[in-house]
MILO-18867 format. One line per 2 residues: number of its first residue (from 1); their letters; for each residue y, x, z of C-alpha. Coordinates in Angstrom, 1 decimal. Each point is the difference from the previous one (the first is absolute). Last residue first. Example, Ala and Ser with C-alpha at 12.3 -4.5 7.8 and 13.67 -1.06 7.14 Angstrom:
BEGIN
2 = SA = -1.1:13.7:7.1; -3.4:-1.4:0.7
//
This chain:
BEGIN
353 = EN = -34.3:-18.8:-42.3; 2.1:0.0:-3.1
351 = ET = -1.3:-2.2:-2.8; -1.6:0.2:-3.4
349 = AK = -0.5:-2.4:-2.8; -2.6:0.9:-2.6
347 = QN = 0.9:2.4:-2.8; 2.3:-0.8:-2.8
345 = TP = -0.1:-2.5:-2.9; 1.8:1.6:-2.9
343 = ND = 3.8:0.3:-0.1; 1.6:-1.2:-3.1
341 = SI = 1.7:-2.9:1.9; 0.5:-3.2:-1.8
339 = DA = 3.6:-1.1:-0.8; 1.5:-3.4:0.7
337 = TK = 2.6:-1.0:-2.5; 3.2:-1.5:1.4
335 = DE = 0.9:-3.1:-1.8; 3.8:-0.2:-0.6
333 = QA = 1.3:-3.3:1.5; -1.0:-3.5:-1.0
331 = SS = 2.7:-2.7:0.5; 0.5:-1.2:3.5
329 = IH = -2.3:-2.7:1.6; 1.8:-3.2:0.7
327 = VN = 1.0:-1.2:3.4; -0.8:-2.9:2.2
325 = EI = 2.8:-0.8:2.4; -0.3:1.2:3.6
323 = ER = 0.4:-2.4:2.9; -0.2:1.2:3.6
321 = TI = 3.3:1.8:0.0; 0.0:3.2:2.0
319 = EE = 1.6:-0.2:3.5; -3.1:0.9:1.9
317 = SV = -0.6:3.2:-1.9; 3.5:1.2:0.8
315 = DK = -0.7:-0.4:3.7; -3.1:2.1:-0.3
313 = VT = 2.0:2.8:-1.6; 2.7:-0.3:2.7
311 = SS = -2.7:0.4:2.7; -1.1:3.3:-1.6
309 = GE = 3.6:1.4:0.3; -0.3:0.0:3.8
307 = QE = -2.9:2.4:-0.3; 1.9:2.2:-2.4
305 = AN = 2.9:0.1:2.4; -2.3:1.1:2.8
303 = NS = -1.1:3.1:-1.8; -3.0:0.8:-2.2
301 = PG = -1.6:3.4:0.3; -0.1:2.1:-3.3
299 = TQ = -0.7:-1.2:-3.5; -2.6:2.7:-0.8
297 = WI = -0.7:0.5:-3.7; -3.6:0.4:-1.4
295 = RI = -0.2:1.4:-3.5; -2.9:-0.6:-2.4
293 = TG = -0.3:2.4:-2.9; -1.1:-0.4:-3.7
291 = DE = 3.4:0.8:-1.5; 0.2:-3.6:-1.4
289 = SG = 0.6:-1.0:3.6; -1.3:-1.6:3.2
287 = SA = 2.2:-0.7:2.9; -0.9:-0.6:3.7
285 = YS = 2.0:-1.5:2.9; 0.3:0.9:3.6
283 = EG = 0.6:-1.5:3.5; -0.2:-3.5:-1.4
281 = GP = -3.0:-1.0:2.1; -2.2:-1.0:-2.9
279 = SF = 1.1:3.0:-2.2; 2.6:-0.9:-2.6
277 = RV = -0.9:0.2:-3.6; 1.4:1.5:-3.2
275 = CH = -1.5:0.1:-3.5; 0.7:1.4:-3.4
273 = VP = 2.6:2.7:0.7; 1.1:1.8:-3.2
271 = GH = -0.7:3.7:-0.1; 0.6:3.2:2.0
269 = HG = -0.1:-1.6:3.4; 2.1:1.3:2.9
267 = KN = 3.1:-2.1:0.3; 1.0:-2.2:2.8
265 = CG = 3.0:-2.4:0.1; 1.1:-1.9:3.1
263 = VE = 2.3:-2.8:1.0; 0.6:-1.8:-3.3
261 = EG = 1.8:-3.3:0.7; -2.0:-3.1:-0.8
259 = TH = 1.9:-1.9:2.7; -2.6:-1.6:2.2
257 = FD = -3.0:2.0:-1.1; 1.7:3.4:0.4
255 = FV = -1.3:2.3:-2.7; -2.2:3.1:-0.2
253 = RI = -0.4:1.8:-3.3; -2.9:2.1:-1.2
251 = WM = 1.2:2.2:-2.8; -1.9:0.9:-3.2
249 = DE = 2.6:-1.6:-2.3; -2.6:-2.3:-1.6
247 = GG = -0.9:-2.0:3.0; -0.1:-0.4:3.8
245 = AI = 1.2:-2.6:2.5; 0.1:-0.2:3.7
243 = FK = 0.9:-2.8:2.4; 2.0:-0.5:3.1
241 = NG = 0.4:-2.5:2.9; -3.4:-1.6:0.0
239 = YK = -0.6:1.0:3.6; -3.7:1.0:0.0
237 = PE = -1.0:-0.1:-3.7; 2.7:1.9:-1.8
235 = LS = 0.1:-1.7:-3.4; -1.5:1.8:-3.1
233 = AS = 1.2:0.5:-3.5; -1.6:1.3:-3.2
231 = EV = 0.8:0.7:-3.7; 3.8:0.6:0.3
229 = VC = 2.4:0.3:-3.0; 3.1:1.7:1.4
227 = PM = 2.9:-0.7:2.4; -1.7:-3.2:1.2
225 = DY = 1.4:-3.5:-0.1; -0.8:-2.0:3.1
223 = SK = -1.4:-3.5:0.3; -0.5:-1.7:3.4
221 = VL = -1.6:-3.1:1.4; -1.2:-1.7:-3.2
219 = GF = -1.8:-3.2:1.1; -3.8:-0.1:-0.2
217 = HN = -0.5:-2.5:2.9; -2.6:1.9:1.9
215 = AD = 0.3:3.6:-1.4; 3.8:-0.1:0.1
213 = WF = 0.9:2.4:-2.8; 1.5:3.5:0.0
211 = KV = 1.2:1.5:-3.2; 0.4:3.6:-1.3
209 = TS = 1.8:0.4:-3.3; 0.2:2.8:-2.6
207 = GD = -3.3:-0.9:-1.8; -1.8:-2.6:2.1
205 = AT = -0.9:1.0:3.5; -1.3:-2.7:2.3
203 = TI = -0.2:-0.5:3.7; -1.7:-3.2:1.2
201 = YR = 1.1:-1.0:3.5; -1.3:-1.8:3.2
199 = GD = -3.6:1.1:0.1; 0.5:2.2:3.1
197 = QS = -1.1:3.2:-1.9; 2.2:-0.9:-2.9
195 = VE = -1.6:-1.0:-3.3; 0.6:2.6:-2.7
193 = AS = 0.6:-0.4:-3.7; 0.6:3.0:-2.2
191 = TV = 0.4:0.3:-3.8; 1.6:-3.3:-0.5
189 = SS = 0.9:-0.4:-3.7; 3.7:-0.6:-0.6
187 = KT = 2.3:-3.0:0.4; -1.7:-1.3:3.1
185 = EL = -0.9:-3.7:0.7; -2.5:-1.0:2.7
183 = TR = -2.6:-2.1:-1.6; -1.8:-2.9:1.7
181 = VI = -3.3:-1.9:0.2; -2.3:2.1:-2.1
179 = TG = -3.5:-1.5:0.3; -3.2:1.0:1.8
177 = TR = -0.1:-3.4:1.8; -0.7:1.3:3.5
175 = VD = 1.5:3.5:-0.6; 3.4:-1.4:-1.0
173 = WL = 1.3:2.6:-2.4; 3.5:1.5:0.1
171 = RV = 1.6:1.7:-3.0; 2.6:2.7:0.3
169 = GG = 2.4:0.2:-2.9; 0.8:2.3:-2.9
167 = MD = -2.2:0.8:-3.0; -2.3:2.7:-1.4
165 = TC = -1.5:1.7:3.0; -0.6:-3.2:1.9
163 = SG = 0.4:-1.1:3.6; -2.3:-1.6:2.5
161 = LI = 0.0:-2.1:3.2; -3.0:-1.6:1.6
159 = TQ = 0.2:-2.8:2.5; -2.4:-1.4:2.6
157 = DS = -1.2:3.4:1.3; 1.7:-0.3:3.3
155 = HL = 3.3:-1.0:-1.6; 0.0:3.1:-2.2
153 = WA = -2.2:2.0:-2.3; 1.3:2.7:-2.5
151 = IT = -0.1:0.9:-3.7; 1.8:2.4:-2.2
149 = RV = 0.0:0.8:-3.8; -1.9:-2.9:-1.6
147 = SG = 0.2:-0.2:-3.8; 1.9:-3.1:-0.9
145 = PS = 0.0:-3.8:0.3; -2.6:0.3:2.8
143 = KE = -3.1:-2.2:-0.4; -0.8:-2.6:2.6
141 = LE = -2.3:1.5:2.5; -3.5:1.5:-0.5
139 = RP = -2.6:-0.1:2.7; -2.3:3.0:-0.2
137 = PA = -3.7:-0.1:-1.0; -2.3:0.9:2.9
135 = DS = -1.3:3.6:0.3; 2.4:0.9:2.8
133 = RN = -1.0:-2.9:2.2; 1.7:0.8:3.3
131 = LD = 2.7:1.6:-1.9; 0.9:-3.3:-1.8
129 = FV = 1.9:1.1:-3.1; 3.3:-1.8:-1.0
127 = RL = 1.0:0.6:-3.6; 3.5:-0.3:-1.4
125 = VK = 0.0:0.0:-3.8; 2.6:1.4:-2.4
123 = EM = -2.7:2.3:-1.5; 2.3:3.0:0.4
121 = GG = -0.2:-0.1:3.8; -0.9:-2.0:3.1
119 = TL = -2.3:0.3:3.0; -0.4:-1.8:3.3
117 = LL = -2.6:1.1:2.6; -1.2:-2.5:2.5
115 = NT = -1.6:0.2:3.5; 2.7:2.2:1.6
113 = DE = 1.5:-2.9:2.0; 3.4:1.0:-1.3
111 = SF = -1.3:0.1:-3.6; -0.5:3.4:-1.5
109 = AC = 2.2:0.9:-3.0; -0.5:1.5:-3.5
107 = AR = 2.3:0.8:-2.9; 0.0:1.5:-3.5
105 = VI = -3.5:-0.6:-1.3; -0.3:1.1:-3.7
103 = HK = -2.2:-2.4:-2.1; -3.3:-1.9:0.1
101 = HE = -0.7:0.3:3.7; -2.8:1.4:2.1
99 = FS = 0.0:-0.1:3.7; -1.5:3.2:1.4
97 = HL = -1.6:-0.2:3.4; -0.5:2.1:3.2
95 = ED = 1.2:3.4:-1.2; -0.5:2.5:2.8
93 = GT = 3.1:1.7:1.5; -1.7:0.1:3.4
91 = LA = 2.5:-1.7:2.3; 2.0:-1.7:-2.7
89 = DW = -3.1:-1.7:-1.5; 1.2:-0.8:-3.5
87 = LK = 0.5:-3.1:-2.2; 0.7:0.7:-3.6
85 = AS = 2.0:-1.8:-2.7; -1.1:0.6:-3.5
83 = FD = 1.3:0.1:-3.6; 0.3:3.9:-0.1
81 = AS = 3.7:-0.4:0.4; -0.5:-0.5:3.7
79 = AS = 0.4:-2.2:3.1; -0.9:1.4:3.4
77 = AA = -1.4:-1.4:3.2; -0.4:1.5:3.5
75 = RI = -2.2:-1.1:2.9; 0.1:0.8:3.7
73 = AY = 3.8:0.2:0.4; -0.2:-3.0:2.3
71 = KD = 2.6:-1.9:-1.9; -1.7:0.7:-3.3
69 = LC = 1.2:2.9:-2.0; 1.7:0.0:-3.4
67 = CS = 0.2:1.7:-3.3; 1.7:-0.6:-3.4
65 = WV = 0.3:1.7:-3.4; -3.0:2.4:-0.1
63 = AG = -0.1:1.9:-3.3; -3.4:0.0:-1.6
61 = KH = -3.6:1.0:0.7; -0.2:-1.2:3.6
59 = GQ = -2.7:1.3:2.3; 1.4:2.3:2.7
57 = FT = 1.9:-1.2:3.0; 1.7:3.0:1.7
55 = GI = 0.1:0.6:3.7; 2.0:0.7:3.1
53 = WD = 3.1:1.9:-1.2; 2.6:0.5:2.7
51 = GT = 3.1:-2.1:-0.6; 1.0:0.4:3.7
49 = EG = 0.6:-3.6:1.0; -2.0:-1.9:-2.7
47 = NR = -3.0:2.2:0.2; -1.1:0.2:-3.6
45 = LM = -2.3:-1.7:-2.5; 0.0:1.0:-3.6
43 = PT = -0.6:-2.0:-3.2; -1.5:2.1:-2.8
41 = SD = 0.5:-1.0:-3.7; 2.7:2.7:-0.7
39 = KS = 2.4:-2.8:-0.8; 0.6:-0.4:3.7
37 = AS = -0.6:-2.5:2.8; 0.8:0.9:3.6
35 = VL = -1.4:-1.1:3.4; 1.8:0.4:3.2
33 = FF = -1.5:-0.5:3.5; 1.0:-1.3:3.4
31 = GD = -1.3:1.1:3.4; -3.6:0.0:1.2
29 = PT = 0.3:-3.2:2.0; 1.6:-1.5:-3.1
27 = VP = 3.7:-0.3:-1.1; 0.2:-1.9:-3.3
25 = SY = -1.0:1.9:-3.1; 2.6:1.6:-2.2
23 = FL = -0.2:-0.3:-3.8; 1.3:2.2:-2.8
21 = DV = 0.1:-0.4:-3.7; 0.8:2.0:-3.2
19 = VP = -0.6:3.7:1.0; 0.4:2.0:-3.2
17 = RS = -2.7:2.5:-1.0; -1.9:2.8:1.8
15 = HG = -0.1:-1.6:3.4; -0.6:2.2:3.0
13 = HC = 3.4:0.8:1.5; 1.6:-1.7:3.0
11 = VL = 3.6:1.1:0.8; 1.3:-0.9:3.5
9 = PA = 3.7:-0.7:-0.6; 3.1:2.0:0.9
7 = IV = 2.8:-2.6:0.6; 3.6:0.1:-1.3
5 = KK = 2.1:-2.5:1.8; 2.8:-1.8:-1.9
3 = KD = 3.4:0.1:1.5; 1.2:3.0:-2.0
1 = M = -1.1:-1.7:-3.3
//
């Protein structure tokens, strides 16, 4: 442990119940921003660099499981146990639209062009809403084999990936046909699936394993066993030479991408870590926990060795085999029941001036 750096994080209070999802915006002319989802029913917007609170989105009546910002950080979206996904004005905090569902909504994601909103949840249905025609019926894709846990867009909005709460594997939908075209095999349910900032890799966390997949040819690049059960993982976006993972032991661990060696271990949370995400420039990363807090950890300045390492990561991608066999979905895993917040609807969203 003597070689592992201990870092004092920025601690962001405000949520009264567990923080279950975090999302960083890209860098905008006004900086970058961090939005958080919590079981307390109130997503919060913060300055991504300092962690300072900007505003709270008020309107959900149940636990909020997922949140995201569009690439301009002008609009936010949230998915909730109150059977709705909501679209918000990130500048004023106003609710722009509520998309009603028939069951708990676990995940939401803006398309790269920001015109579409993707949702999924306990209905086992992926829906694509046209944000230019909010009142129009959504497009529904081929039904998911299980309750949807995570979703993301890739290939310039031509492909959608999703994982389930009750079975292993990551399924890939072709947006043009609306059908599942491939499944990436994992033994356990995938609780975190992230597309890298450059679109080259898919990072997944499934139980005690973190995997990296080629996002173009879907070959398995790396697979590392973790020292504990992890719920979330994120790849450093600038150089791609390290990744972070957090889970049930309350630690946020930093690993070398090339070797899987643990190079850092930071503790500060007082409950399991549900989500970890790198900031868009890789200078810091955030963690959200069962303890209701968000902590932002600085990574420190990158050195030349790290920059040289990034070229190695790209070389690895070029060497991946182009043919991947079709795989079968793993047997069902334990279904995690989504709970609904007891908190009543609060007051209208507020913001700092």
